[in-house]
C-alpha positions as CSV (number, residue, x, y, z in Angstrom):
1,M,8.6,144.8,-83.2
2,S,7.3,147.4,-80.8
3,A,3.6,148.7,-81.1
4,F,3.2,152.1,-81.7
5,K,0.2,154.4,-82.4
6,I,-0.5,156.1,-85.6
7,K,-2.0,159.7,-84.5
8,R,-4.9,160.5,-86.7
9,P,-6.0,164.3,-87.6
10,E,-9.1,165.4,-85.6
11,R,-12.4,164.7,-87.6
12,K,-13.5,168.4,-87.8
13,I,-10.5,168.9,-90.2
14,S,-12.5,167.0,-92.8
15,Y,-15.2,169.0,-92.0
16,L,-14.1,172.2,-92.7
17,P,-14.4,172.1,-96.1
18,E,-18.4,171.2,-96.4
19,L,-18.7,174.2,-93.4
20,Q,-17.2,176.8,-95.6
21,R,-19.0,176.4,-98.6
22,I,-22.2,176.1,-95.9
23,S,-20.9,179.0,-94.3
24,S,-21.1,180.8,-98.0
25,A,-24.3,179.6,-99.5
26,L,-26.5,180.3,-96.0
27,R,-24.9,183.9,-95.7
28,R,-25.8,184.8,-99.8
29,L,-29.2,183.5,-99.1
30,T,-30.0,185.3,-95.9
31,T,-28.0,188.3,-96.7
32,A,-30.3,188.8,-99.9
33,A,-33.8,187.2,-98.7
34,S,-33.6,187.1,-95.1
35,R,-36.7,189.2,-93.4
36,N,-35.0,189.2,-90.2
37,H,-31.3,189.2,-91.0
38,G,-29.6,190.0,-87.9
39,S,-32.1,188.0,-85.7
40,D,-32.2,185.0,-88.2
41,C,-30.4,182.3,-86.3
42,Y,-32.9,180.0,-86.0
43,I,-33.5,179.7,-89.6
44,H,-29.2,179.7,-90.3
45,S,-29.1,176.3,-87.8
46,A,-31.9,174.6,-89.2
47,L,-31.1,174.8,-92.9
48,A,-27.5,174.1,-91.7
49,Q,-28.6,171.0,-90.1
50,V,-30.2,169.7,-92.9
51,M,-27.5,170.2,-95.2
52,L,-25.4,168.4,-92.8
53,A,-27.4,165.6,-92.5
54,D,-27.6,165.3,-96.6
55,L,-23.9,165.4,-96.3
56,R,-24.3,162.2,-93.5
57,I,-22.9,164.9,-90.7
58,E,-25.2,164.4,-87.6
59,S,-25.9,167.5,-85.8
60,K,-28.0,168.7,-82.8
61,L,-29.7,172.0,-83.1
62,V,-29.6,173.7,-79.8
63,A,-31.1,176.9,-78.1
64,G,-30.1,179.2,-75.4
65,Y,-28.4,182.3,-74.4
66,A,-25.0,183.4,-75.9
67,G,-22.4,186.2,-75.8
68,W,-19.3,187.3,-77.9
69,R,-16.5,189.7,-76.9
70,V,-16.5,191.3,-80.5
71,G,-13.7,194.0,-79.2
72,N,-11.3,195.3,-76.3
73,G,-13.2,198.1,-75.0
74,D,-15.2,198.1,-72.2
75,S,-19.1,197.4,-74.5
76,D,-17.4,196.1,-76.9
77,M,-20.1,193.0,-76.6
78,V,-22.7,191.4,-78.6
79,L,-25.2,189.4,-76.1
80,H,-27.8,187.1,-76.7
81,A,-28.4,186.8,-72.7
82,P,-30.7,189.1,-70.1
83,L,-28.3,190.9,-67.8
84,P,-29.5,193.0,-65.0
85,N,-29.7,196.8,-66.2
86,M,-29.9,195.7,-70.0
87,I,-31.6,198.0,-72.5
88,P,-34.7,196.6,-73.5
89,Q,-34.2,194.8,-76.5
90,P,-37.3,193.8,-78.8
91,G,-38.6,189.7,-78.1
92,I,-36.5,187.3,-75.8
93,P,-32.8,187.3,-76.0
94,Y,-31.9,183.9,-77.2
95,H,-29.7,182.2,-79.6
96,V,-30.2,179.1,-81.8
97,W,-26.7,177.1,-83.2
98,L,-25.6,173.4,-83.4
99,E,-23.4,171.4,-81.8
100,L,-21.5,168.2,-83.3
101,D,-18.7,166.1,-82.0
102,G,-18.4,168.2,-78.8
103,H,-18.1,171.3,-80.6
104,I,-20.3,174.5,-81.4
105,L,-21.2,175.5,-84.7
106,D,-22.7,179.0,-85.3
107,F,-23.0,179.9,-88.9
108,T,-24.2,183.4,-87.7
109,T,-21.5,185.3,-86.1
110,Y,-20.6,186.7,-89.7
111,Q,-23.2,188.7,-88.3
112,L,-21.9,190.2,-85.0
113,R,-21.0,193.2,-87.0
114,L,-24.5,194.1,-88.1
115,K,-25.8,193.2,-84.5
116,A,-23.3,195.4,-82.7
117,A,-24.5,198.3,-85.0
118,Q,-28.1,197.4,-84.3
119,M,-27.6,197.4,-80.6
120,D,-25.8,201.0,-81.1
121,E,-29.1,202.2,-82.6
122,L,-30.9,201.4,-79.7
123,D,-28.8,202.5,-76.7
124,G,-26.7,205.3,-78.4
125,G,-23.3,203.4,-77.9
126,K,-20.3,202.9,-80.3
127,T,-19.0,199.1,-80.6
128,N,-15.9,198.5,-82.0
129,V,-16.0,194.9,-83.8
130,V,-12.4,193.9,-84.3
131,W,-13.8,190.0,-84.0
132,C,-16.0,188.7,-86.3
133,P,-15.4,185.5,-88.2
134,D,-17.2,183.8,-90.8
135,F,-18.5,181.2,-89.0
136,L,-17.4,179.7,-85.3
137,F,-16.9,176.0,-84.9
138,A,-15.0,175.3,-81.9
139,P,-14.5,172.7,-79.0
140,K,-17.2,173.0,-76.4
141,K,-14.4,173.3,-73.8
142,S,-13.6,176.3,-75.2
143,I,-16.4,178.4,-74.4
144,S,-15.9,180.8,-71.7
145,P,-18.2,181.9,-68.5
146,L,-20.5,185.0,-69.6
147,G,-18.4,186.7,-66.9
148,R,-15.0,186.2,-68.7
149,V,-16.6,187.4,-72.0
150,I,-17.5,190.7,-70.5
151,Q,-14.7,191.6,-68.7
152,K,-11.9,190.2,-71.1
153,R,-10.2,190.5,-74.8
154,A,-12.0,189.8,-78.5
155,G,-12.5,186.2,-79.5
156,L,-14.2,185.4,-76.4
157,Y,-17.2,183.5,-76.7
158,Y,-20.4,182.3,-74.4
159,Y,-22.5,179.4,-74.9
160,A,-25.4,178.1,-72.8
161,R,-28.4,175.8,-73.8
162,E,-31.4,176.2,-72.2
163,A,-33.7,173.1,-72.7
164,K,-37.0,174.5,-71.8
165,M,-36.6,177.6,-74.2
166,E,-34.8,175.1,-76.7
167,S,-38.0,172.8,-76.5
168,R,-40.6,175.8,-76.9
169,I,-38.3,177.5,-79.9
170,I,-38.2,173.9,-81.7
171,T,-42.1,173.2,-81.0
172,A,-42.9,177.0,-82.4
173,A,-40.8,177.0,-85.5
174,S,-42.3,176.5,-88.8
175,P,-41.5,174.0,-91.2
176,L,-38.6,174.8,-93.5
177,D,-39.1,176.1,-96.6
178,L,-38.3,173.8,-99.1
179,D,-37.5,176.2,-101.9
180,D,-34.9,178.0,-99.6
181,I,-33.3,174.5,-99.0
182,A,-32.8,174.1,-102.6
183,Y,-31.5,177.6,-103.3
184,A,-29.0,176.9,-100.1
185,W,-27.7,173.7,-102.0
186,L,-27.6,175.8,-105.5
187,L,-25.2,178.2,-103.6
188,Y,-23.6,175.4,-101.9
189,R,-22.7,174.0,-105.3
190,N,-21.8,177.2,-107.1
191,Q,-19.7,179.0,-105.1
192,E,-19.6,182.1,-107.2
193,I,-23.1,182.6,-107.9
194,Q,-24.2,186.1,-106.0
195,V,-28.0,186.5,-105.0
196,F,-30.0,189.5,-105.6
197,G,-33.1,189.2,-103.4
198,P,-36.3,191.4,-101.6
199,R,-33.3,192.8,-98.8
200,D,-31.4,194.5,-101.8
201,L,-34.8,196.4,-103.3
202,L,-35.1,197.6,-99.7
203,K,-31.3,198.8,-99.8
204,G,-32.0,200.3,-103.3
205,D,-35.1,202.1,-102.2
206,E,-33.6,203.7,-99.3
207,E,-30.8,205.1,-101.2
208,R,-33.2,207.0,-103.7
């Protein structure tokens, strides 16, 4: 009898239901309650790392530079990386995401449209966003060089770890709020729950 191999599905397929539920939970929680919505990549990644660990999925928190090609126009990009002649932005440009099994995992890509609008307010530009996934889970080999992201089409992305920056960010980070973890799990288990939080109160005040 001849030997043959059974082709097993990639492990990431089994992750997808959990990742989708975590993505939904974090999006609802932070959209309602985050004090720095649009620049809260650390809290997304740190909460997700805890939740994944509880699901026996090991991940690594990573910090560095990132960029996303969100449209096909010359300026249709969102960058968290220093560039010559870049419009000054508050703080130091950096990004935080997770890595597992040779993949990048970013739960903040649903914010790309918001990030683009925030940048347009700074520089007076107009960013056309046609690519804004709920989250990004992709092989590290699919990462493009920053130059290609700047020059090419929507849907390309750049991630580059910076070890020294990563160490500083993790060392300076405050411990996660246990209530945030509990709320995230509540939303994970109850996908239909809608959250009303401090940011909703601010929106209501602005509309009056």
